[in-house]
N, C-alpha and C positions, 0 to 999 in steps of 0.2 A: 564486925564482920564486913568484908568486902565481897561484892557480888558481881560476877560477870555473866551477862546473858547474851547468847549468840550461837553461831554455828561452830560445830566441830566436824571435821571431815578427815578423810584419808587421801593423801596425795600418792598417786601411783605413777611412777616414772618409768617409761618403757624406752629402753635403748637397745641397740643391736647386741650389746654385751649382756643384756638381761633386764629384769624387772625389779624395781625397788619400791617399797611402800612405806610411808611414814605418816604419823598422825600430824594434822595441821588444822588450819582454820584460824583466822586472825583473833577472834575473841578467846578461843581456847588457848592460843599462845600467850595472850595477855594474862589469863588466869594462872598459867604455869609460871610466867615471869614474876607475878606478884607473890605467889607461894614460895618461890625460891628466894625471894627477898624477905622471907619470914613473916608474911602477913597471912592471917587466917582468911581464906577465900573460898567461895563456893562457885561452881560453874553450873548455870542453868542452860542446858542445850540438849537437843535430842540426839539419839543414836539408836541403832537397831540391834536386834538379837541375832547378830551374825559375827563372823570372825573379826571383821573390821571394827564393829562396835565393841567387842571385847578388848581389842587393842587400844581403842580410844579411852575406854574406862581405865584400863591398866596404866596408860600413860599419865592420866590425870592423878590417879591415886599414888603413883610412884613419886610425885612431887607434893603429896599431901593436900591436893585440891579436893574439897568436898564435892560430892556428886549426888545431890538429893533426888534427881530424877532417874527413874528406872528406864531401861530400854523399851522401845515400842516395837510395833510389828512392821514398820517401814524399814527399807534397807538403809544402812549407814551411808551418808553422802560421800561421794567419791569425785575427786578431780584427777583426770588422767592426762598426763603429758607425754606425747610421743616425740622423742628427741631424735633427730636425724644425725648422720655422721658428721655434719658440719656444726652441730650443737644447737641448731634451731629447733624450737619446741612448738608443737601444735597442741592446744588444750581442748578437751571435751569435759563436760560436767554432767554428773548424774546427781542432782540435788533434791532433797526433800526437806523443806524448811517450814515447820509448823511446831507448835507446842501444845498438843492435844491435852485438854484437861487442866492446863496450868493456870488459866485465868482464875478459876475458883480457889486455887491454892496460893495465889500471890500474897495475900495478907500474912500467911504463915511463912512462906518461903523468903519474903523480904523483911521479916521481923528482925530488928537489930542491925540492918544494913546501914552503914554510914557512908558508903560510896558504891555507886552502881556504874559499871562500864558496859558500853555496847558499841556496835559499829559493824561495818562491812556488809556482807551478804544479808545478815540478819535484819538489817534496817531497810533493805531494798526489796527483798523477795517475798511476795505474798504466798500464803496467807500469814506467815509468821511475823512479818514486819509490823502488822497492826497489833499483834500480841506484845511485841517488844515495846512499841510506843506506849501501850497501856501500862506496861510495867514501869517505864520511865516516868509517866505522869503520876502514877501512884507513889513512887519513891521520891519524887522531887521535893515535896514539902519537908522531908526529914533527912535526905541524904545528898551528898555531893554527886553530881552526874557528870560522867565523862563520855566523850564520843569521838570516834575515828571513822570517817566515811570509808577509807580504804577501798576506793572505787574499783569496781570490776566491770568495765564496759562490755566485756564479752558475755556477762551474765545479765546486766541491766543496761542495754544499749541505748535506751531512750534517755538522753541527757536531760531533757526538761523534767521528766519524772524523777530522775535521780537527784537533780538539783532541788526539787520540791521536797523530796524525802529528807535529804540532808539538812535543809533549812528547818524542818520541823524539829529535828533532834538538836541542832545547834541552838535553837531558841530556848531549849530546856536544859542545856548543858552548862556546866561551870568550867570544865576543862575540855578544850577541843584541840585535837591534833590532826593534821592532814599533811600529805606530801605536796610538794610543788606540782607534781603531775596530777594529783587529785584536783587542785584548784584550777589548773590550766584546762583540764577536761570539763569541769563543771562551769567555768566562766571563761570561755575561749576569748583571747585577745585582751583580757583584763590583767593588769599587774597583780600578782599574788598578794602584795601588801594591801592593795585596795580591796581585794576580795576578803582578806582577813579582817580589815577594818569594818567591812560590811557585816561580817559574821559577829564581830565583837559588839555591834550595835543591836543585833537581834535579841529579842526578849527583854529589852530594857534593863531595869535593875535586877531582874531575875535571870538575865542571859549570861553569856560567857564572862568569866573573870579573866580568861586568857585564851588566845588562839596561837598555837605553836605550829610551825611549818618546817618539815624536814626536807633536806635537799641532798640526800645521799652523802657523798664524800665531802661536799662543801660545808656541811654542818647545818644546824638548825637556827632559826630565829623565832622569836615570839613577840607578841604584842599584847599589852594590857593597858589599863587606864593610865598608868604612869609613863608608858612609852614603849620603845622597841629595844629588845636585847638580842644579841647574837653570841654564838659560841662556835669556834673552829673545831671541826671534827678531829678527834685523835687520829694520828697516822698509824695504821696497822697493816699487816699483810693480810689481805682478804682471802678467806677460803671460799665463802659465798655469802650472799646477802639475805638468805632465807631467814625470815623471822626478825630481821633487824628493826623494822618499824614497830613491830609488836613489843619487842624488848624495850625499845625507847619509850613506848606508851606506858608499859608496866613500871619502868623505873621513874618516869615522870610522876605517875600517880603515887608510887611508893614515897617519893620525896615530899609530896603534898601531905600524905598521911603522917610521915615522920615529923613534919612541922606542926602537927596537931590541927590541920586546917580542913579535915574531912568532917562531914556532917553539915546539914543546912544551917545550923546555928553559927557556923563559921563562914558563911557565904560572904558577908560583908568584909571580913578580914582578908579573905582570899582575893577579893576584888581590889583591895587596897595594897596588895603586895608591891614592894618597891622594885624598880628595874634591876637592881643588883641581885635581889632575891630571885627574880625571874631568871636571870642569867645563871645563877647557881643551880636552879632546877634543870635548865638546858644542859649544863655541864654534867650533872649527875646522870641524866638520861643518855647523853651522848657516850659517856664512858661505858655504860652498860651495853649499848648497841655495839660499841667497838669490840667488846668481848665476844658478842654473838657472831659478828662477821669474821672474826679471827678463827672460827672453828666451823666445821661443817654442820649444816642443818639448823633448825630452830632450837638452839641450845643456850638459853639465857643464863646469865651468871647467878650464883648464889650471893647472898649478902656478904659473906666472908670474902669471896673472890673480888667483888666490887670494892669492898673496903680496902683490900690489899692493894688494888690498882690505884685507888685514890690516895692512899697513904704513900705509895711510891712516888706519885706525882708531886705530893706536898713536901717530900724529903728534900733537904738542901743538897745542892750539887756538891760533889767531892772530887778531888783530884787524886790520882794514884800517888801513894806515898804519904798522903796526909793522914793524921790520926783520926 
């Protein structure tokens, strides 16, 4: 079982032409991405007994994500974007992040978990951030841990606090993914590669096996004990970039699981991954993200869609008229 713990929310986009609402939240998107790649996954996050909460639960269940937590009495978290006629957006947030009563249930909820993912608002916003850290600490002796800071300066503007929180989770993580913008905000004036090397060293022998950095259309790079790998992003017509990073994260973790490297018993093997294998992980995740950006919204690919894309790339080139 794969477990994702973190926030789910509803994005409400207000334009002069009307209002649209869709389910989002970085951890929630990762859970959906993993489920569409045919992994059994549960999502541990709160939502309210309201229309938005019903939409959130329905969205998860439609992708076969297990949802063991019932709704609570707080309103479902909402991110509102006011978009002017020039396309500029102003954001406001109404967030409630806590996991009431979950601490006592963690032994049961995390039973059988071989990989635990978290990140974003869930690891930064009190009081829930402390509960998430406790879940990671409990799961670390038995499961692979993954973390994506997915920084939100408008929600956690204190960079010193955010840096400290991020480093707590990095030190406990096996797979870390961040954007170049995340690293530039957390460590201003520092080369992202130097920041990644710093993260790779956190936690010693129990720290990250790899740190992967995404750069939008420039493609990702990653670093592990064996060296540095890069992959050029596939060229696609971009509809929007909503959920691209979360799809990348989900596909990266999916590839780790497909290699049989999830679970704490495989921590050493994951740390000893060759550079060529690291590049293969980057390629797989990049292709999944390319599917997402080619269509509107956070709409990650299924395993069949991703396999078809990879098969097409692997097929030999042909010339018209050849058999």
